N, CA, C and O atoms as a MOPAC input file, in Angstrom:
PM7 MOZYME 1SCF
protein

 N      0.84200 1    -0.97100 1     0.02600 1
 C     -0.07800 1     0.01700 1    -0.07300 1
 C      0.65600 1     1.18100 1    -0.12600 1
 O      1.62500 1     1.24800 1     0.63000 1
 N      0.39200 1     2.20200 1    -0.91600 1
 C      0.79300 1     3.61400 1    -1.49200 1
 C      0.69000 1     4.38800 1     0.06000 1
 O     -0.40800 1     4.58300 1     0.58200 1
 N      1.93700 1     4.78400 1     0.69400 1
 C      1.52400 1     6.19400 1     2.02000 1
 C      2.22600 1     7.00900 1     2.17900 1
 O      3.42900 1     6.76200 1     2.25700 1
 N      1.85000 1     8.00300 1     2.26400 1
 C      2.53600 1     9.32100 1     2.84900 1
 C      2.23700 1    10.14300 1     3.81100 1
 O      1.16300 1    10.73800 1     3.91100 1
 N      3.51700 1    10.24600 1     4.84700 1
 C      3.60400 1    10.56000 1     5.72600 1
 C      3.89900 1    11.87700 1     6.66000 1
 O      4.33400 1    12.83300 1     6.01800 1
 N      3.79500 1    12.01000 1     7.55900 1
 C      5.04400 1    13.67200 1     7.61100 1
 C      5.38700 1    12.97300 1     9.52900 1
 O      4.72900 1    12.49100 1    10.45200 1
 N      6.45300 1    13.25200 1     9.30400 1
 C      7.10500 1    12.61600 1    10.43500 1
 C      7.90700 1    13.31700 1    11.17200 1
 O      8.70900 1    13.95700 1    10.49100 1
 N      8.05000 1    13.50100 1    12.70200 1
 C      8.87900 1    14.36500 1    13.62600 1
 C      8.88100 1    13.58100 1    14.54300 1
 O      8.09200 1    13.02700 1    15.30800 1
 N     10.40000 1    13.66000 1    14.22600 1
 C     10.89400 1    12.89900 1    15.74400 1
 C     12.01900 1    13.47500 1    16.02300 1
 O     13.12400 1    13.40300 1    15.48400 1
 N     11.30900 1    14.54100 1    17.67200 1
 C     12.21600 1    14.69900 1    18.75900 1
 C     13.09500 1    13.51000 1    19.64300 1
 O     12.94200 1    12.29600 1    19.77600 1
 N     14.19700 1    14.59800 1    20.22900 1
 C     14.83600 1    13.23700 1    20.62300 1
 C     14.32800 1    14.13100 1    22.34100 1
 O     13.38800 1    14.83800 1    22.70400 1
 N     15.00600 1    13.82600 1    22.68600 1
 C     14.82700 1    14.39800 1    24.30300 1
 C     15.60600 1    14.18100 1    25.32700 1
 O     15.58900 1    13.03900 1    25.78600 1
 N     16.09300 1    14.73900 1    25.67600 1
 C     17.57300 1    14.99700 1    26.82300 1
 C     18.88000 1    15.44400 1    26.00300 1
 O     20.00700 1    15.02000 1    26.26100 1
 N     18.52200 1    16.52900 1    24.79000 1
 C     19.47400 1    16.26100 1    23.89300 1
 C     19.96500 1    18.47000 1    23.84200 1
 O     19.28200 1    19.23300 1    24.52400 1
 N     20.82500 1    18.86900 1    23.20000 1
 C     20.29200 1    20.77900 1    22.89400 1
 C     19.24000 1    21.13900 1    22.27500 1
 O     18.41400 1    20.82700 1    21.41700 1
 N     19.62700 1    22.06500 1    23.16700 1
 C     18.25000 1    22.60300 1    21.73600 1
 C     18.25400 1    22.94200 1    20.59800 1
 O     17.42800 1    23.82900 1    20.38100 1
 N     18.90400 1    22.58800 1    19.62400 1
 C     19.47900 1    21.60800 1    18.58900 1
 C     19.62900 1    20.63300 1    17.72500 1
 O     20.58900 1    19.90100 1    17.48400 1
 N     18.02800 1    20.74000 1    17.06100 1
 C     18.17700 1    19.70200 1    16.57300 1
 C     18.11900 1    18.60000 1    15.52200 1
 O     17.99000 1    17.38700 1    15.36000 1
 N     18.40800 1    20.53900 1    14.50300 1
 C     19.35900 1    20.10600 1    13.69900 1
 C     21.15500 1    18.27300 1    12.91700 1
 O     21.68200 1    17.59000 1    12.03900 1
 N     21.08500 1    18.50800 1    13.67400 1
 C     21.75800 1    17.35400 1    13.19600 1
 C     21.02400 1    16.36800 1    13.65100 1
 O     21.64400 1    15.31900 1    13.47100 1
 N     19.93000 1    16.17100 1    14.19200 1
 C     19.47100 1    14.52700 1    14.65700 1
 C     18.55800 1    14.53700 1    12.81400 1
 O     18.74600 1    13.80000 1    11.84600 1
 N     17.96100 1    15.26700 1    12.93600 1
 C     17.62300 1    15.43700 1    11.60100 1
 C     17.98600 1    15.20600 1    10.05900 1
 O     17.37900 1    14.69600 1     9.11700 1
 N     19.80200 1    16.07000 1    10.28300 1
 C     20.65500 1    14.89800 1     9.79000 1
 C     21.21100 1    13.91600 1     9.11900 1
 O     21.55500 1    13.57200 1     7.98800 1
 N     21.17700 1    13.59800 1    10.17700 1
 C     20.64600 1    12.17200 1    10.50100 1
 C     19.84100 1    11.53200 1    10.08000 1
 O     20.13700 1    10.60200 1     9.32800 1
 N     18.71000 1    11.77000 1    10.37400 1
 C     17.57700 1    10.81500 1     9.93100 1
 C     16.97300 1    10.77400 1     8.58400 1
 O     16.32100 1     9.83500 1     8.12900 1
 N     17.40400 1    12.47700 1     7.67800 1
 C     17.19200 1    12.65600 1     6.32900 1
 C     18.47400 1    11.85100 1     5.32700 1
 O     18.30900 1    11.63100 1     4.12700 1
 N     19.59000 1    11.52700 1     6.00000 1
 C     20.87000 1    10.70200 1     5.41000 1
 C     20.05200 1     8.42500 1     5.04600 1
 O     20.43400 1     7.44400 1     4.40800 1
 N     19.12000 1     8.70700 1     5.76500 1
 C     18.88800 1     7.23200 1     6.19200 1
 C     17.50000 1     7.37800 1     5.57800 1
 O     16.99300 1     6.25600 1     5.57500 1
 N     16.69600 1     8.25000 1     5.07300 1
 C     15.39200 1     8.66000 1     4.07600 1
 C     16.34800 1     8.60100 1     2.99800 1
 O     16.16900 1     7.47900 1     2.52400 1
 N     17.32900 1     9.20900 1     2.29200 1
 C     17.59800 1     9.24500 1     1.11000 1
 C     18.52700 1     7.91700 1     0.31400 1
 O     18.73200 1     7.54100 1    -0.84000 1
 N     18.95400 1     7.46700 1     1.82500 1
 C     19.62800 1     5.92600 1     1.14900 1
 C     18.26700 1     4.48200 1     1.40000 1
 O     18.69600 1     3.32800 1     1.39400 1
 N     17.02000 1     4.67100 1     1.56000 1
 C     15.55900 1     4.37900 1     1.74200 1
 C     16.03100 1     4.21700 1     0.14100 1
 O     16.08400 1     3.18600 1    -0.53000 1
 N     16.39900 1     5.78100 1    -0.28600 1
 C     15.56300 1     6.28100 1    -2.36700 1
 C     14.34300 1     6.34300 1    -1.59900 1
 O     13.71800 1     5.31800 1    -1.86900 1
 N     13.46500 1     7.30200 1    -0.47400 1
 C     12.06200 1     7.36500 1    -0.50600 1
 C     11.76500 1     8.74100 1    -1.35400 1
 O     12.56800 1     9.66100 1    -1.51400 1
 N     10.71300 1     8.68200 1    -1.75100 1
 C     10.42200 1    10.28800 1    -2.05600 1
 C     10.50300 1    11.35300 1    -1.14500 1
 O     10.35100 1    10.52500 1    -0.24700 1
 N     10.61000 1    12.53000 1    -0.46500 1
 C     10.90200 1    13.27300 1     0.34300 1
 C     10.85000 1    14.48300 1     0.81700 1
 O     11.14900 1    15.26100 1    -0.08800 1
 N     10.66700 1    14.91000 1     1.58100 1
 C     10.86200 1    16.53500 1     1.15200 1
 C     10.74000 1    17.26700 1     2.44700 1
 O      9.61300 1    17.18800 1     2.93600 1
 N     11.86000 1    18.15700 1     3.32200 1
 C     12.22000 1    18.76400 1     4.23800 1
 C     11.18900 1    19.70200 1     5.37100 1
 O     11.04100 1    18.48600 1     5.25500 1
 N     10.64300 1    20.25100 1     5.98200 1
 C      9.22800 1    20.52000 1     6.01100 1
 C      9.84000 1    21.22100 1     7.61700 1
 O     10.39500 1    20.33400 1     8.26700 1
 N      9.83600 1    22.78700 1     8.43800 1
 C     10.07300 1    23.51600 1     9.45700 1
 C      9.82500 1    22.96600 1    10.17500 1
 O     10.59100 1    23.08500 1    11.13100 1
 N      8.62000 1    21.92500 1    10.38600 1
 C      8.04700 1    20.81500 1    11.97800 1
 C      7.96700 1    19.72800 1    11.79400 1
 O      7.55800 1    18.83400 1    12.53500 1
 N      8.55300 1    19.68200 1    10.25200 1
 C      8.81200 1    17.30500 1    10.49400 1
 C      8.82300 1    17.45100 1     7.89500 1
 O      8.71400 1    18.18100 1     6.91000 1
 N      9.04900 1    16.06900 1     8.41500 1
 C      9.41800 1    16.02800 1     7.23300 1
 C      8.68300 1    14.49200 1     6.19200 1
 O      9.14700 1    13.36200 1     6.34400 1
 N      7.13100 1    14.89700 1     4.87400 1
 C      6.79600 1    14.51000 1     4.35800 1
 C      8.03000 1    13.23800 1     3.67100 1
 O      9.08200 1    13.42800 1     3.06100 1
 N      7.50600 1    12.25400 1     3.99300 1
 C      7.92000 1    11.06100 1     2.53800 1
 C      6.55800 1    10.27400 1     2.70100 1
 O      5.64700 1    10.33600 1     3.52700 1
 N      6.92100 1     9.09100 1     0.96000 1
 C      6.33800 1     8.87400 1     0.47400 1
 C      6.79400 1     7.75000 1     0.43800 1
 O      7.98700 1     7.44700 1     0.40700 1
 N      5.70300 1     6.91400 1     0.44000 1
 C      5.99300 1     5.31500 1    -0.46600 1
 C      5.45200 1     4.15300 1     0.04300 1
 O      4.57700 1     4.20900 1     0.90800 1
 N      5.98100 1     2.81300 1    -0.50900 1
 C      5.00300 1     1.46500 1    -0.50300 1
 C      5.24700 1     2.05800 1     1.96100 1
 O      6.08100 1     2.49100 1     2.75600 1
 N      3.98800 1     1.64300 1     1.89400 1
 C      4.25000 1     0.88200 1     3.68500 1
 C      5.40800 1     0.64100 1     3.66100 1
 O      6.34200 1     1.40300 1     3.41100 1
 N      5.41300 1    -0.53200 1     3.94300 1
 C      6.60700 1    -0.67200 1     4.85500 1
 C      8.04500 1    -0.97600 1     4.84800 1
 O      8.82700 1    -1.51400 1     5.63200 1
 N      8.14300 1    -0.18500 1     3.13000 1
 C      9.52300 1     0.79900 1     3.36400 1
 C      9.65300 1     1.73500 1     4.22700 1
 O     10.68800 1     1.76700 1     4.89400 1
 N      8.53900 1     2.81100 1     4.43700 1
 C      8.24100 1     4.44600 1     5.41000 1
 C      8.14400 1     4.11700 1     6.67500 1
 O      8.42700 1     4.78900 1     7.66600 1
 N      7.57700 1     2.65500 1     6.56800 1
 C      7.69400 1     2.01200 1     8.58200 1
 C      8.56700 1     2.01600 1     8.94900 1
 O      8.62000 1     2.41300 1    10.11300 1
 N      9.91600 1     1.59100 1     8.27800 1
 C     11.15700 1     0.48000 1     8.38100 1
 C     12.00300 1     1.38300 1     8.46600 1
 O     12.93400 1     1.31400 1     9.26900 1
 N     11.78000 1     2.63700 1     7.45100 1
 C     12.60500 1     3.54000 1     7.19700 1
 C     12.29600 1     4.66100 1     8.44500 1
 O     13.20000 1     5.48200 1     8.60200 1
 N     11.01500 1     4.79700 1     9.42800 1
 C     10.82100 1     5.47300 1    10.59900 1
 C     11.62800 1     4.66600 1    11.98200 1
 O     12.43500 1     5.06500 1    12.82200 1
 N     11.10200 1     3.63500 1    11.78100 1
 C     12.48400 1     2.80100 1    12.70600 1
 C     14.09100 1     2.55000 1    12.38500 1
 O     14.57800 1     1.76200 1    13.19500 1
 N     14.90900 1     2.97400 1    11.51800 1
 C     16.13500 1     2.86500 1    11.79400 1
 C     16.04400 1     3.87100 1    11.78100 1
 O     17.00600 1     4.30900 1    12.41200 1
 N     15.12500 1     5.07400 1    11.25300 1
 C     15.25700 1     6.74900 1    12.55200 1
 C     16.02600 1     6.54900 1    13.22700 1
 O     17.23000 1     6.74100 1    13.39800 1
 N     14.70300 1     5.84000 1    13.91100 1
 C     14.71700 1     5.96500 1    15.45600 1
 C     16.24800 1     4.88900 1    16.46500 1
 O     16.79700 1     5.22300 1    17.51500 1
 N     16.45900 1     3.89200 1    15.79300 1
 C     17.77400 1     3.10900 1    16.06000 1
 C     18.53500 1     4.25800 1    15.93100 1
 O     18.81100 1     4.74800 1    17.02600 1
 N     19.02100 1     4.92700 1    14.87100 1
 C     20.19600 1     5.61000 1    14.48900 1
 C     20.28100 1     6.54800 1    15.85500 1
 O     21.38600 1     6.66600 1    16.38500 1
 N     19.14500 1     7.20700 1    16.42700 1
 C     18.68900 1     8.41900 1    16.88900 1
 C     19.24400 1     7.49200 1    18.17300 1
 O     20.18400 1     8.00300 1    18.78100 1
 N     18.85200 1     6.40600 1    18.57700 1
 C     19.03900 1     6.15700 1    19.89600 1
 C     20.87700 1     5.47200 1    19.88200 1
 O     21.44800 1     5.27900 1    20.95500 1
 N     21.50200 1     5.21700 1    18.67800 1
 C     22.42100 1     5.08500 1    18.87300 1
 C     23.44400 1     6.06600 1    18.99500 1
 O     24.67000 1     5.96100 1    18.97900 1
 N     22.57600 1     7.18100 1    19.13800 1
 C     23.71300 1     8.58800 1    18.78400 1
 C     23.41800 1     8.88100 1    20.24200 1
 O     23.47500 1    10.03300 1    20.67300 1
 N     23.02500 1     7.58500 1    21.19200 1
 C     23.26200 1     8.27800 1    22.95900 1
 C     22.01100 1     9.02300 1    23.45500 1
 O     21.95400 1     9.56700 1    24.55800 1
 N     21.08700 1     9.00600 1    22.62100 1
 C     19.10600 1     9.59200 1    23.12600 1
 C     18.56700 1     8.27900 1    23.40400 1
 O     18.18500 1     7.47500 1    22.55400 1
 N     18.56400 1     8.07100 1    25.04600 1
 C     17.94000 1     7.62400 1    25.65800 1
 C     16.36400 1     7.69800 1    24.88500 1
 O     15.92200 1     6.86400 1    24.09500 1
 N     15.71300 1     8.88300 1    25.34300 1
 C     14.61000 1     8.83900 1    24.70100 1
 C     14.17700 1    10.13700 1    23.76100 1
 O     14.56200 1    11.30600 1    23.76100 1
 N     12.73900 1     9.06700 1    22.57600 1
 C     12.56300 1    10.25200 1    21.53800 1
 C     11.10000 1     9.91300 1    21.87300 1
 O     10.50900 1     9.04600 1    22.51700 1
 N     10.65400 1    11.46300 1    20.82200 1
 C      9.31100 1    11.42600 1    20.93000 1
 C      9.39900 1    11.11800 1    19.63500 1
 O     10.49200 1    10.80900 1    19.15900 1
 N      7.91600 1    11.16800 1    18.64300 1
 C      7.91900 1    11.37100 1    17.96100 1
 C      5.71400 1    11.47000 1    17.09900 1
 O      4.61000 1    11.14100 1    17.53200 1
 N      6.14800 1    11.99300 1    16.02600 1
 C      4.84000 1    12.06900 1    16.00200 1
 C      4.51500 1    11.75100 1    14.07000 1
 O      5.08800 1    12.25900 1    13.10600 1
 N      3.70300 1    11.01500 1    14.10300 1
 C      3.82600 1    10.17800 1    12.29800 1
 C      2.48400 1    10.85100 1    11.88800 1
 O      1.65200 1    10.51500 1    12.73000 1
 N      1.82100 1    11.80800 1    10.77700 1
 C      0.25100 1    11.94000 1     9.98900 1
 C      0.13400 1    10.54700 1     9.42200 1
 O      1.05100 1     9.88400 1     9.90700 1
 N     -0.50700 1     9.90800 1     8.70600 1
 C     -0.23100 1     8.97800 1     8.01100 1
 C     -1.48700 1     9.18500 1     6.85600 1
 O     -2.65000 1     9.00500 1     7.21800 1
 N     -1.29500 1     9.42400 1     5.99300 1
 C     -2.09900 1     8.95500 1     4.86200 1
 C     -1.80400 1     8.47800 1     3.42300 1
 O     -0.83900 1     8.66200 1     2.68100 1
 N     -2.95700 1     7.80700 1     3.28400 1
 C     -3.17800 1     6.50700 1     2.35100 1
 C     -4.50900 1     6.40300 1     1.83000 1
 O     -5.49500 1     6.14600 1     2.52100 1
 N     -4.51300 1     6.63700 1     0.43500 1
 C     -5.24100 1     6.44900 1    -0.22700 1
 C     -6.12300 1     4.60200 1    -0.96300 1
 O     -5.50900 1     3.71900 1    -1.56300 1
 N     -7.74300 1     4.60500 1    -0.57500 1
 C     -7.83500 1     2.69600 1    -1.43700 1
 C     -7.39100 1     2.74300 1    -3.23700 1
 O     -6.65800 1     1.97100 1    -3.85500 1
 N     -8.25200 1     4.11700 1    -3.79400 1
 C     -8.39500 1     3.98100 1    -4.72700 1
 C     -7.13400 1     4.18100 1    -6.13400 1
 O     -7.09400 1     3.45100 1    -7.12400 1
 N     -6.01700 1     5.58700 1    -5.79900 1
 C     -5.23500 1     5.53000 1    -6.39500 1
 C     -3.50100 1     6.20600 1    -6.20600 1
 O     -3.41800 1     7.13900 1    -7.00400 1
 N     -2.98800 1     6.14000 1    -5.91300 1
 C     -0.92800 1     6.43700 1    -5.34500 1
 C     -1.42600 1     8.43500 1    -5.95600 1
 O     -1.57100 1     8.98200 1    -7.04900 1
 N     -1.50700 1     8.80200 1    -4.74900 1
 C     -1.11500 1    10.36000 1    -5.10200 1
 C      0.12300 1    10.55900 1    -3.82900 1
 O      0.47600 1    10.12200 1    -2.73300 1
 N      0.43800 1    11.50500 1    -4.83300 1
 C      2.52900 1    11.94100 1    -4.09300 1
 C      1.80600 1    12.95700 1    -3.39800 1
 O      0.62400 1    13.17700 1    -3.66400 1
 N      2.55700 1    13.71500 1    -2.35700 1
 C      2.56900 1    14.89400 1    -1.90700 1
 C      2.39100 1    15.50900 1    -2.25900 1
 O      1.27800 1    16.03400 1    -2.20500 1
 N      3.80100 1    16.11700 1    -3.19600 1
 C      3.54100 1    17.03500 1    -3.73900 1
 C      2.94200 1    17.53800 1    -4.84700 1
 O      3.30300 1    18.61600 1    -5.31800 1
 N      1.79100 1    16.67900 1    -5.47300 1
 C      0.35700 1    16.58900 1    -6.42700 1
 C     -0.43700 1    16.89400 1    -5.79600 1
 O     -1.40500 1    17.22200 1    -6.48200 1
 N     -0.68600 1    17.02900 1    -4.30100 1
 C     -1.55700 1    17.67300 1    -3.71200 1
 C     -1.56900 1    18.68400 1    -3.57100 1
 O     -2.56100 1    19.37000 1    -3.81800 1
 N     -0.23100 1    19.24000 1    -3.02500 1
 C      0.05900 1    20.38300 1    -3.08100 1
 C     -0.66500 1    21.26700 1    -3.94200 1
 O     -1.72600 1    21.84900 1    -3.71500 1
 N      0.05900 1    21.28700 1    -4.96500 1
 C      0.37200 1    21.24800 1    -6.75200 1
 C     -1.61900 1    21.61100 1    -7.14600 1
 O     -2.10900 1    22.44500 1    -7.90800 1
 N     -2.26700 1    20.62600 1    -6.28900 1
 C     -3.37500 1    20.49100 1    -5.91400 1
 C     -4.55800 1    21.90000 1    -5.64800 1
 O     -5.60200 1    22.31400 1    -6.15100 1
 N     -3.80400 1    22.19300 1    -4.75800 1
 C     -4.08300 1    23.23700 1    -3.39100 1
 C     -4.18500 1    24.01900 1    -4.89700 1
 O     -5.11300 1    24.29800 1    -5.65500 1
 N     -2.52300 1    24.24100 1    -4.90700 1
 C     -2.14000 1    26.06900 1    -5.15500 1
 C     -2.69200 1    27.00000 1    -6.33400 1
 O     -2.81600 1    28.21100 1    -6.51400 1
 N     -3.10500 1    25.19200 1    -7.43300 1
 C     -4.02000 1    26.19000 1    -8.67000 1
 C     -5.25500 1    25.81400 1    -7.95700 1
 O     -5.68700 1    26.96000 1    -7.83300 1
 N     -5.93400 1    25.25500 1    -7.53100 1
 C     -7.59600 1    25.77300 1    -6.83500 1
 C     -8.23100 1    26.60300 1    -6.63000 1
 O     -8.05900 1    27.34600 1    -5.66300 1
 N     -9.25500 1    26.74400 1    -7.56600 1
 C    -10.70600 1    28.22500 1    -7.30200 1
 C    -10.58200 1    28.72500 1    -6.09800 1
 O    -10.05900 1    27.80900 1    -5.46200 1
 N    -10.71700 1    29.48600 1    -5.49100 1
 C    -11.68500 1    29.89200 1    -4.04800 1
 C    -13.41700 1    29.21300 1    -4.20700 1
 O    -13.64700 1    28.46100 1    -5.15400 1
 N    -14.09300 1    29.42300 1    -3.60200 1
 C    -14.96100 1    29.82900 1    -3.60700 1
 C    -15.57300 1    30.52300 1    -3.65600 1
 O    -14.89000 1    31.19900 1    -4.42600 1
 N    -16.66700 1    31.27400 1    -3.46400 1
 C    -17.39400 1    32.60600 1    -4.41300 1
 C    -17.00300 1    33.06800 1    -2.79200 1
 O    -16.23600 1    33.98300 1    -2.49100 1
 N    -17.88900 1    32.00800 1    -1.66700 1
 C    -18.08600 1    33.05800 1    -0.49600 1
 C    -17.05900 1    33.15100 1     0.11600 1
 O    -17.33600 1    34.12400 1     0.81700 1
 N    -15.43700 1    32.69500 1     0.56000 1
 C    -14.27700 1    33.02800 1     0.89700 1
 C    -13.57000 1    34.13000 1     0.56300 1
 O    -12.42900 1    34.28700 1     0.99800 1

């Protein structure tokens, strides 16, 4: 099943900068060959369910291996049963939509 997620991995008990951990997870996502886009508060990732959630697991394992004892993660999941839709297509569709008259 094709899935699109928003992933936010927050290591607890580290300095206020999370950039090194985000970069670590980004490298894992790249190595998996998944489509992704970094955002200011999370990362959009898409692909087959098993591959995407295996990637989430690897991100957790890597952050733990870098000395983080506790991680708080949020995941938003979007899937469709009728067709495969990329997150970029969804954004493009919103940007090209006409506003209804009542707005």
